[in-house]
N, C-alpha and C positions, 0 to 999 in steps of 0.2 A: 511486283504489286509499283515499285516505281515508276516504271514502263508507262506504264498502264495510265497513271497518277497525268502523267505530263500533258494531257488536252486541258487536264481542270487547274492546274493551279503550279507554282512555279516551287521547285524544292530543293534542300540543301539537308547534308547530313551531319549530325553532329556526332562523333566517335571520341571513346579514349584512348583509343590505341594511334598510332601513329601512321598504321598501314591500313587504315580503313578506306574500302571502294565503292565507288555509287557507279550507276550504270554512265553513258557518255552524257556530257551536259548536265551533269549535276554536282555540286560542287563540294565538298567533304570539308569539315573543318573539324579540329580539335577541340575538348572540352577548355582545355587552355584557352584559347581562343572565345571571343563574344562569337556567338550565333548569330546571325541576320534578324533583324525585326521580322516577326509573321509567328504564326500559331503554331505551336509546340506539338507533334504526335507523337504519341509514347503506345509500346509493344509491353503490355507490363502482364505474367503469367508468376504462377507460383514458384518463380526459381529464384536463387541467392542470384544469377548474375545477372538478373533484374534489378538488382539492390540500390543503384545509382540512379537507376530511372523510375525510381519509386521515389528517392528522394528529392530528386530535379522535379518531378511532375507535381510534388504537395506543395511545391514554392514558386513555384513556374506553371502554373495551369495551362493544360491546352486539350486534346482531344484524347483520350484512352482507349488503347485497341485493350480490351480485359479479357483475355483469355480461362482466365479462372475465376472463380467466384468464391474462393477462399485463399486470404493472402496469409495466411499464421506459418506456414512456413518460408514466406518469402521475409517477414519482419520479424524471424527468430534472427535472422542473418545483419539485423540493422543496430545491434549492439545497445541495444535500448535497455535501461534499469527493469529491472522485477516491476517496479511501481509503475512505469511507463505503461509496458507489456500488461498489466492487469487491468486497466486506463482504458485502453485500447477496445482490450477484449468487450468488456464489461460494455463500453459504449457502442459496441458494432452488436451487444445484442443484451439489451434492459432488463432481460430476464435471466442473467447470470449471476449468480451469488460469486461474492468476493471469495467465499473457500473455494466454489468448484471452477471460477477463473485460474486459481492459483495452481490448483492442482492440473488442470489442462494443461500449463504452460511449463510445468514440473515434470511433464510425462508421466505422472499417477495416475491408476485407473480411474477413470471417470463413468456417466454412463455411456450407453451406448450412442456410436458414431460422435466421438469424440470431437474430431477435425471439423463437424456443422455446427459446433456451437457458438463458436467465433469467427465470423468471417472476416473482419480487420477490414471492412469495406469503406464505413461512414466517410472517412477523410479523405480518400482518394474521391468517392465520387463528388462529395460537397463544394472540394475545390478543382475539379475539372469542370470545364465549359461544354465537354459533352462527353458521351462512353457509348462505345461499341463493343455490341457483344454479338454473340455466334447463334443463338436461339432465342425464340419466344421463351421456352423454361427460366432461360437467366434473366429475362427481364421481368418477369412473373415473380421469379424469388425476391431480387431486390426490391420489388414493392414489395410483398410480403415481409421481408423483414426489413426497411428503412423507410417505407413508406412512399406515398403518389410523389412528391415532392422530388426524390431522388429520382422515380423510376421515369418523369417525366424527360430528363437529362439523357435517357437512354435510348441508344436504335442498337433494329436488332439488323445484323447481315450475317448469313450465313457464312462460314470457315469458305475460303474458295480452293477450290481444287484444281492445280496445277493442269495443264495439258499433255500427257504423258507421252514420249518419246516410244518409236515401234520399238518393241520387244520381242525376242525369240527366244520364248520359256526352255524351248527344250535346250538350248545352246547353253542358258542360264544356268538349267540343272545341270550340266554335263559340267560349268567351269565352277559351279557350287559342289561338285561332287556329288549328286543325286540323278537316282535312275527316270526312264521315262516312266514306268511301274509306280514310282512309288507315289502314295496319298500325302499330299501334303499339306498339313494343317498348321500355318503359321498365328502366333502373337509376335507384339512390337513395342517397343517403347522401354520404359522403366517398369520394371516387375513391383508393382504393388498389391496390397491384399485388396483395395475395391475393383480389381482386374478379375475375380473370383478364378484367381490359378488354381484354388484347392478343388472345385467341379470341375475343370477342364483336366486336373492331373487323374481325376479318379474315372471320368469320363472316355478321353483318351487311353487311359491307360488299361479300363476293360475293353476297349475297339482294338486296340493293338495286340491282345492277349487272342483274339480270333483272326486277325487280320496282319499278315507279315509285311504288307505291304505302307503300312501308316507310321508316318514319321511327323514328329513334334518340334518345329521350329521355333526358337524364341530370339527374335531378332533385335537384339539390345542387351543391356546389364541383368544380369539374373537375379542381383539385388539388389536393392534399396531398404537402406535405414534398418530395420530391424525384421526385412524379409527377405528370406532366401529361398530362390526357386527352385534350385539344382539340388537345396535339402529336401524341399517337397518331393519332389520328383522322384529321388532316389529313396523315398517310403513306397514308389509301387512297384516292384521287381520286375513287371509288364514292361516298362519303358526302359529299362535297362538297354542302352544300343539303338533306342527308337526317338531318343530326345536328344537333341543339340541347341546349345546357346552359343551365340555368334559373339558375346562382350559390346561394347559401345560400338556404333555402324557413324559412319559418314553419309551426308544424305546416298550420295548413286550405289551405294554397297545396302543402304536401307530397301530404297526404290529395285534392287535387284532382290533380294530376298520377299518383300510384297509380290514381286510379277511373276517367282515361280508360284506361287500359292493356289493349292486347288481350293483351300479355306482360310481366309482373314478370321480370327473371331476377334472380336472387339468387345466384351462383356463389360460391366458396368453398375456393379451396386456396394455402398449406396454411389449416384451419380451428382456431383456440384455444379452440374449445366457442362463440365467439360467440354472442350472440344478436341479431337483427336487426327493428329498429323498422319501418324500410321492410315485412318478412315479415308482420310483426303484424299491420300495415296491411290488408295484400291479402289474408291471411288472413278476417281479419274483413268486408272488401269482397266475399269469393268473388270473386277476382280470379285466373286461371289464371295461376300460378306457376313456373316452374322454377327449380331448387336442385340443388346440387352434392349426391350421395349421399354426405356424408363428415360427422363430427362430428353436434352436435346435428340440422342439417338430416335427417339421417339417420335421423332419431325420427321424424319427422312421418309419419303415414298414406299411401300412396301414393295413398289417394284422395282428400288432401287438394291435393299439388301433384304435378308432374312432377318426374321427375329425371334426371339425367345424370351419369355415373360424372366423379367426379373428379380423375380423372389423363387424363378426354375432353379430346381436341384441337377445333380448329377445325370439321372435318371432321364431328365427332358433332354438338357444337353446330349446325353450317347445316342437322343432316340433323334435327333435332326441332324447332327452329325452324319450317322450312319444312312439318314435318308437323303441327304446332301451328296454324300460319298457315292451311295450306288445309283447315284442320277446326273449323271453329264450334261444332259442336256436342260436340266433344272438350273443347274450351275451357271452353263450357258446364257440362260433365259436372266437370272441374276446379274449376271454380269455386264449383260448389253443394257440390261436397264438401269443399272449403273453408271455406266457410261454417258447413256444419254441424259441422266439426270444431272450430272458433272458438267458437261459439255452444255446442258441448257439455262440451267441456274445455279451452276457453280463458278461459271468461267472467268477467268481475270477479269475482262470487261465489263462485267456487270457488275462485280464487287467494286470495281474503281469508282463505277456512276453512281453506286451506293455512296459509296466512301464518301465522294465529293460531295454529296448532298450534308454529309454529318457534318463535310469540314465547313460548307455554308455557314450551317445552323449555329455551330461552337464559336465562328467568327462575329458571327452576328450576337452571339452569347458573351463576347468576350468585349464586344464594343459598350456592351451594357454595364459591366462590371457590378454582376450583383451575384459576388462569391462568398458564402460564409469563411471564416477566418479560422486557420488550423485549429488543431489541439495544442493552445498556447503551451503548454509544458513543453512542448516535443519542439517548438519552432525554431530554437535555435539550432539544437541537435541535428534536423532535418535539413539544413541547409546545402545544398548540392557542392558548395566548397570542402565542405568534409569530405575528408581522403580516409578508402577505406583500402586496405591493400592484404596482401595473402601473405601472412609473416612464418606459417608453419605449422607443422602438427601437435600442435598444445593443449595440455588442459587446461581448465576452467580453477584448478587449484594452483596454478602456477603463474600470477599475473604479473610478478615483475621480473619473469622471463619474456614476454613481451614486449616491455621497456628497453629490454637489453638489444632485444634484435632490431630495434628501431635505431637507437642509436641513445650516448649520451645527451644532446643536442635536442632529446625529441620533446613536444609540449607537455605539461603536467597533465593539462583535460583530455586523458586518452580513455578508450573504453575498447574492450575487444568480445566477439563471440564467436562461440561454437559452429562452425558453418556444419548446418544439418546434412551438407549435400554427401552421398558414400564417394562423390568422384574425388574430393578434394577434402577428405576432411581434414577438421584442426582451427586455426584461430584465425582471424580476421582482425586485425588493427585499426581503431576508427581515429582521427586526430581532428578537433573541432579546432579550426580556425578562429581567431575573434574577427 
């Protein structure tokens, strides 16, 4: 992306690590150094890795590339108090009662689709000069939940698809331990309930019972939060020896596993307007992909993906998978349509051109300085000077242990939060500097 933006603006990178890298000609600054004057561009997703970016975006407004329409998971890693979290949740949903907000944030049983109840977006949108989302669905969601003023700040730019390097699927299959005759169904990324693994396990299990060539590969970690894909598949005896999970993969390894797929499954319900990196990869590689006909996925042209109804069950999925697996010509046609769509509409050049327009609008907005103030109770704690660091696998019932790890000279004003990520579960300590 940075290379593609070079014709439109000068760029520099601000990083929290000492080994940050950027393309030739683009300077890298550490957070300890003052960044050059200009418009800040933030990548914000519902992931604890974006904690520092969120803090900075709220007090140093800029252009936000918003990858998720719900940031509740991200806010859980901010070390905010219960009252602050409840206040933010209710501010993002004026119809949310105090009691329901408290139950939601305490992980207690709530009504259906609990993580949809509090998007936690108002502060970020109100403090930003411009916001980019990846689908019309996302902009409509913001308008419906947060009003026309918020939606007027939002630009829709479809997620780019990187140009795929030429791959030899046959060689990759051999490298990864699969045969040419295997029928490979691939899922990817974090294993969450919303990706409909319950119906995938049933449908693939029933197909595998009749066809010994079927294999299901999950390219990613099999557990996420309270969901374990490995345990789910063990409940289906026909998947024994047919289900393979890789664990977390780097980008090249993920590319390799997507490239060998006969069919990539990218199902969602409910959808909160998320964009999928594995889907972008599959489109760019010309892989036959099956998606749910909902949210942002419904906006992908029919010639580029196969679609099933958002509420379709295992029987519908089994029918569609069987039809695709037994029709290689149809898979090729869908893959070719995906590659054309990616090359024409999702190429990096078009993405950069659209993003440059959003940058110009954000700069104009910044010049007018018409921003609302951040939630006053949070102003001090949301300072980007606040340091948040990993301190180990602690429980919330042992706050004194966190002080011992930080050291005897630690400042008194400390907060810590349990990281909800399954990759590095434990506590983070936050020290607010005067």
